[in-house]
Structures are given as structure tokens and as C-alpha cells.
N, C-alpha and C positions, 0 to 999 in steps of 0.2 A: 232265357238262356237255352240254347239248343243242347242236345245230348252230347255232341262232340266237345263243346266248350266245357260242359260239366265234367266229362271224363278227363279232359286235359287238366283242368284245375285239380281234380282229385289225384291224378298222377303226379303233378308237380308237388303237391303237399306231401304225398307219400315219399317221393324221392328226397325231399328236404328233410323230413323226419328220419328216414332211414340213414341218410348220409351223416346226420348229426350223431347218431349212435355208433357209427363206425369211425374208423380213422384212429390215428394215434398209434404208438408203438404197442406191441404185444410182448411185454417183458418175459424172458425165460432165461434160466441158467442151470448149469449142471456143475456138480462138484467132483473133482478128480484128485485122488491121492492113493498111495499104496495100500493103506489099510482098508479103504472102501472096496478095492478089488479082492483083497484077501479075507477080510472079516466083516464087510458090510457095515463099517463104522469108522468114525474119524477119531483119532487119538489126540489127546492134548499134546501140544508141542509139535504136531506134524504140519508140514507145509501143505496147504490145500490150494489148488487152482480153481477159481470160480470162473468157469467158462461161460461167457455171455453169448446166448444164441438169439438175442433180440434183433428184430428187423426194423429198419426205418426210424431209428432214434438218432438224435444229434448229440445227446449227452447222457451220462449215467452217474448215479449217486448210489453208493453201497453203504449200508449200515450192517456191521457184522454182529451186532447184539452184545458186544463186549466193551463198548465205548470207542471202538475204532471205526473209521470210515475210509472211503476211497472214491475217487472220481475216474479211475481207470476203467477201460472197457472190460477187461478180464483180469482182475487182480489175483494175486496170491495172498493168502492170509494164514496166520497161525493163531489158534486159540490156545493160550497158555495154560488155562485151567479147565479141568473137566467140568461139564455142566450142560445145561440146555440153553441154546441161543436161538434167537429169531434173526435170520438173515433177510434183509430187505434190499431189493434192487428197484430203484426208481429210474425209469427211462423217460426221457424228455424229447419232445419235438418243439417246433416253434409255437404250437397251439395247445398241445395236450401233454399231460404227465400221467403215467400209469405206473403202478407198483405191483410187485409180486413178493410174497413172503414165504419162506421155508423155515421150519423149525428143525434144528439139528441137536443131537445129543452127543 
């Protein structure tokens, strides 16, 4: 094997490995409500917009940590009881699914 063939083989393997680790959606979201801007917290019973800023996903699954879920892109949600909840956004493409979690109180 000459040097050019070896380098080409190494380059092809590197590209294949690198491209496997990339791809898929990068889930992200922000929460918007009046109390967040005024007091930096979410109040029980308050309507909260979960603004989805994920790129390149085909579908979304939300788990609000209180037994409620949604498949909407950017849903509104109300936590009826005070407490600590883990909000999970799952973003899906044809080949990959990735999640992000945020804990709220």
C-alpha cells in the first residue's frame, strides 16, 4: 500500500467515525411567563410557554414531570402544585432521538 492509499483510508475512517457522532437534533427550550421576568421563578397555577428552539427535528415529546405530556412544538403548561419538576424535551429525526432535561421549582 502506498502512502496516498493509506492516508485516504485513514481519512475515510475518520470521516465515518466523526459523522456518526454528529447529526441529530440538538434539543433546547426556554420557559416564558410573567413571574420569571418579575421574580425569576415560576408560580404554581401560572401559564408557562415552553418555547422550543430545537433545529432539524421532525417530532417532539414533552414530559412536564407532573404526569402530563405533549407532542406540540412549543406547548403551554400549568403546574398546579408547588414543587420541583424535571421537564424533558425529546426531539426526534428519522434516525436519532435526543433529549434535554431542566429541573424547575
